[in-house]
N, C-alpha and C positions, 0 to 999 in steps of 0.2 A: 467613644469606643476603646479607647486605651486601656480602659478598666478590663475588658473583655479578652484582652492580652496579656493582663500583668498575673491572672490567677495565677496559683503556685499549689496545682493539683499534682505533685509529684509521686501520687499511689492511683494510677490507674486501674480497672477491673481489668483483668485477662476478658472475663465473659465481653467485655466492653469493644475491645478489638477484636474479638471473634464475629460478634454482630457485626460489626461495620466491615469487616472484611468479607462475610457472606453475603451483605446487605449490597457492597459495592459490585463483585461480579454478578448479583443477578441483575445488573441494568442490560448486561451484553448479550445479543445474539449470539448462538453457539458456535457460528461459521468465524463471528468475529473474537472468540477471546482465544489470547496466548499462550494460556496454560488449559490442559486436559483436564478433562472432569475428576479424572483420579486424581492430578497433582493439587487441584483444589480443595478435593476432600481431604486429603492428606495433610495440606494446611491448615485448613478448618478444623480437625479433629485434636493436634497439638493444639491448637490456640483454644480449644475448648477446654482442654486439660492444664491449662498455663503451661505449657510446656513450649516457650516462647523461643528458644533456644534452637529447639529441633527444627518448628517452624521457619526462622530465618534460615536454617541450613537448606531445607527443602529449596525456599525461595531462592537462596545464592544460588543452589545448582542449575533451578531453571532460567535465572537470567544469564547464566555464564552459557547452558546451552543453546541460547537463542542470540546471544549476540555476536557471535562470530563465526555462527553456523553458516558452512556454505549451502547453497537452493543450486541443484543442479539437474536442468530439465533437457530433455532428450526429443529430438525432432527426428523422426524418422519416417519409413514410407519407402516407395519405388522409387527408381530413378527417374529422373524428370519433370519433378511434381512442384518443384518450385522452393526446395528447402530453404535455399542459401537465402532466395529471396525473402521468404518469408522471416526466418532469424534478422533480417536486415530492419523487417519493417515493425519485430517486435523491439529490436534494440534502439529504434528509432535512430536509426543511421541512413545515411543515404548509400547508393551503391557505389560511388566513386569516392566516398570518404575513406580516410586511414583506419584500416582495422575491418572494415566490410569484408562481408562473406563474399568471397568470389562468386560471380553467377556467370551463367553461358546457356548456349542452345544442347550442349552436349552435358554429362556428368562430369562436374566440377571438383565432386569430395569423394576421395579414395582411400580415406581415412577418418577416423571421429576427430572433429576439431572443436574444440572450444573458444566460444565468444562471450567473453565477459561484457557485461552491462558498461556502457562508460561512464556512469554515475553513481552505479553499487555494483561496485566488482565481485562481490559474494553470490551476486547472481551469474550462472553460467548457464549459457545456451549451447548445446551441443549437435554439431550439424554432422549427422551420421551417415556413411554413405548409403545409396539405394539398397535395399533388401530384393532377392531374388534374380539377382545377377550372377552370371559364372563363377565371378572373384566372392560374392558373396550370397550363398546359399541359405533358404531359410534353416536347413539343420544346425548351421555352424554360425550363423548371425549373431546369436543372443549371446554368445559367448565370447566373439570378437569384439563385438561392442561393449561389454562389461554392463550389460542391463542390469544388475544388481545395484550399480552407483548410482542410479538416476531418481528421484524424489516424484517425478511426475513426466508422462509420455505425452507426445502430440502425434499422431500418427496422419501425416497429410498425402492427399490425394487431387492429383486436378482432374480426373472422370470420376468415374464408378470406384469404389471402394471393390479390392479384387482380395483373391486369397490370402496372398500374402499379407494384406494389411487384418484379415482376419486372424491369422496365424499369430500376427504381432498382439491382437488385442486380448487374445485365450492365452498367449502366454505372460502377459503382463497381469492379467486377472489372478494367475495361479501365485503371482508373486504377493499379490493383494496389495497392487499399489495400482494409483488412479491415472486415468488416460483421456483423452478425447479426440475425437477424429475432428480433421480439418480439410475442407473441399476448398481448392485454393482457385485462384486462376478465372474466378469468376466475372470480374469485371469484361475478361477477354470473351467468356461467352456469352455475355449481355451484348456488349457491341456486336459482334457476330450476329446476333438474332436480330438486333434493331435494324441493321443495314438488311437484312434479308425477308423482314417482315414489321416494317417500319409503321405501317398503318393500323396493325394490330398489337403492337409491342407493350408489354406492361412487365417494367420491372420488378414490381413486387409479386405477381402473378408466377414468373419466370424463377424470379428465385424462390419460392414455396415449392415450385415442381421439382427443383435441382433437389431441395433437402429433403422432400418427399421420396425421391426417387433413391438418394441416399441411404435413407432410413430404412425403406422396403429391401433394399438389396443385404443390408446390414443383417437386419431381422430374419431375414431369409437363410441367411449363414449362420442363424443361432447366436447372433450377438443381441440380447436382448438391452433394452431402453439406452441408445447409444447416443453420446453428444455430440450433436454435430455443430459445425460453424462453419460460415461461408466468408471466405476473406479475398483482400485484394493486397497483395504487397504493394501495389502502387496506389490504391485508394483506400487506405485503411478507415478514414473517417463514415464511409458511406455503408459499412458490413456490420461482421459480428466481433471486430478485434476486441472491443472495448467488455464485450460479453466474455469471449474467449479468456480474457486475463483474469476478471472474476470467477470464472470456475477455476482457471490454473492455482488462484488463492485457495480457493475452498478445498483443492483437491491435495495439497501439501499436508503434510504433518505438521499438529497443530504448533509444535514451537519452532517452526521455521516459516509462520505465516508473518512475523514480524519482519524478517529480513523482506521478502518479497512484497509487503504491503508498500515499501519505501520506492520501488520499483513502478507502481499503478502510475499513471498521467491522473491530475486532476480535472475529468472529463466531464462529470456530474457533480453535485453536491453529497449524492451517496457516496461518491468515491472519498469526495472529502473527510466526509463524516465517518467513514469505516479507517483511514489514518486516524483523526483522530483517537477514535475509540482504542485502537491497538496501543496508541501512546500514552491515553490516560490509564492504561493497563501496567504498562511499563514504567511510569512516573511512579504510581502507587505502590509498585514490588519494589523499587529502589529506596522510596522512604521506609517501607515495613523492613528492608533489608539493612538499614542501617542501626538498627535495636535499640533500645530503651537508651542507649546513652545520650542518642542526639533526638530523643521525644520532649521539648522544652515546653516550657510553659509560657513563652513569648518569642516576639519575631524581632530579628536582629540583623544588621549587616555588620559580620565582624572585622571585616578587611578589605582592600581594593581586589584582592586574590578572590574574594566571594564574587564580586561583580565580574570580575573576569571569567569567571566559570558561568555566568549569566548569560554573557556575551557570546560565549561559544554555544549556550543552549539555544540561545537566538537563529543565532547560523546555522545551526543542524535543523533545525525546524523549519527555518527558511527554505532549506535543501530538499527538506522530504515534502514541501508543499509548492515547488515552483516557484519559489520567492528569494532564490539565490542570484545574486549580480550577473550570473550568465544567460540566467532563464530571463529575466527582468530586461536585459540589453536585447533580447531576441525578441521578445512582447513588443519593445519601444520600437524596433526595426521593423517589425509586420505591422505596427500600427501608424508607422511614419511620426512618430512623437519623441521627444526626449523620454529619457530614463527617469529625470527629475518630475516630469509629468506625471507619469506612472505612478513613480512614489508618493505624489500628492494625493491621490487618491486611497492610498494606504495607510494603517495606523502603526504598523510596525517600527519604520523608522523615527517615531515618536516615542519609541520607548525607552532609550537611551540616551536621548539627544540633549538634553539639558545640561547644565553647568554642574548642577551640586545633585549628581546621580543620587546619593543615596536618598535623600530626602524626597526627591520626588519619587523614586523607586517605591518606599513607605507609603506615602500616600496614594499610590495606586495601589499597592498591594493590599492597603485596610479596606478599599472599595472592594475589592475584588474578592477577599478573602471572605467578606460579608455576604456577598452575591453569592460564591462558591458552596459554602457553608448551608446557607438557606436553600440553595436549588437541591444540591446532593444528599444532604443530613450528612454532611462530612466529618472529619475526625473530631473537631470543635465539638459537634452534638454531644459526643459521647465521653468529651473531657479531655481526649487524645489531641495532642498537638505535634505536630511535625515541626521540623524547620524550616526556616523562611523559603529556601529553595524549592521545597516540595510545591507552596503554594504558586511562588514566581514561574515555574515551570509551568505549572496548568494556565496560570494567566498568559505566559505567552504562547501556549499551546492555541487558547480559545481565539487571542489577538491573530495569530498568523492563520488561522481556520477562517477567521472573517475575513480577512484580505485575501484568501484564495479565492471563497465565494465571490468577492467584490469582482476579479479577475475574470469568472467566468460571465461576466457579462462586460468584457472590456471593449467590446464591440460597439454596444449601446452606448456606453460611458463615453467613449470619445469620439463617438458621432454627434453627441449631443453639445461635447465641448468645443468641436470646432471653430477655430476664432474667437472663443472666450475667455483664452489664457487657461490660469489654473481652474481647475475642477476639484472643489475641495467637498467630500463627502463625509455625513454622519452615520455610521455603521455600528450595529450593534455587535459587541461581545457575549453572545449569548450563550445559554447553558440549556441542558436538555429539556427544562422545563417551560422554555420559552422566556425565563426572566433574564435580563441582559442590563450590561450596564453601557452607556452610550459614551462613546470618544469622539471626540472631534479632532480633524488631521488641520 
């Protein structure tokens, strides 16, 4: 294997890089791409013409735009619809937590109020006062609430959507921005109906009736193809909150999806794969941005500083996928097991845990690079070599993705392991084509 990495191809063809770039981005669905088609076409054009400097300039600009870009989501609607409670649910905070949006039976919001996500401060949810009151009539509401500053809108109602909701939807469409409708407090409706009709109560039928009624009223008001999500701010797992968050991600400007992607919880394997796809693109673009001087014909760890950067990368990916220390402590507490027992089922704790870190990482790296390039037709397939960090980031990413998927089955895992001490799982760090390397904890 060492001969594979000791090649001295110092003159790669720009056409190889162009083809590699094109094939890489073809892998991803449109809604998962972090670059617009226009930007991808621009980069591709420069690469085809051998103008690597301009291609790198476009990539640098795109990365800069998506790094610290703010994501602003407005929650609006009439007074008393549960906007504040809904925002707390989206932020995954309890109503009594410090920094939670105040809730009550009367209007509690009298000015637009920002609430940052506790883990991802670039994501801000704006709690807007109710539209249609004497204080905020529709005619002046948009200007006072600075509607031009938001990236996505959620129009919320606790009953049928009314004229004010239709007004908001119409004005948002004029701004060429995306929005969706949220029907709140459905848990309360279901509880009331179950008490009154316990013998004939059917939850799914009633939810469908509520949805159909909302669609009918909005279509009658000339709101075509409305996106409607039924939610409960107190029982988020039983309704449409997850689908709503996915719709929010799709509705954001392309260059802001990377930021919001971090916000999404790991509810399904599809959510985890979405995050992985976004990060894979970012890793690739960072490697391209580094330029010709860092396209090297061998893999090497040059210093302890490199290892430190890898540790920071692993910590970051753990945070993205709910594997940070705080999240693992919460999981362990919920499962009534120790954090050590949770980690015993995961791969990431063993990535940097040996005494001779460099040698261990190199061994793992060589195994992974072979798998990575075989599965993806990666840079080596065209004689292009990125620095070790590129491959290690991908390796760390696939490992953490594997661990996140393991934790989706945590109840099943720990049910089987109760009373049996540590449970060691063999998990596959897989690639898109199903190929994998098996690692043991």
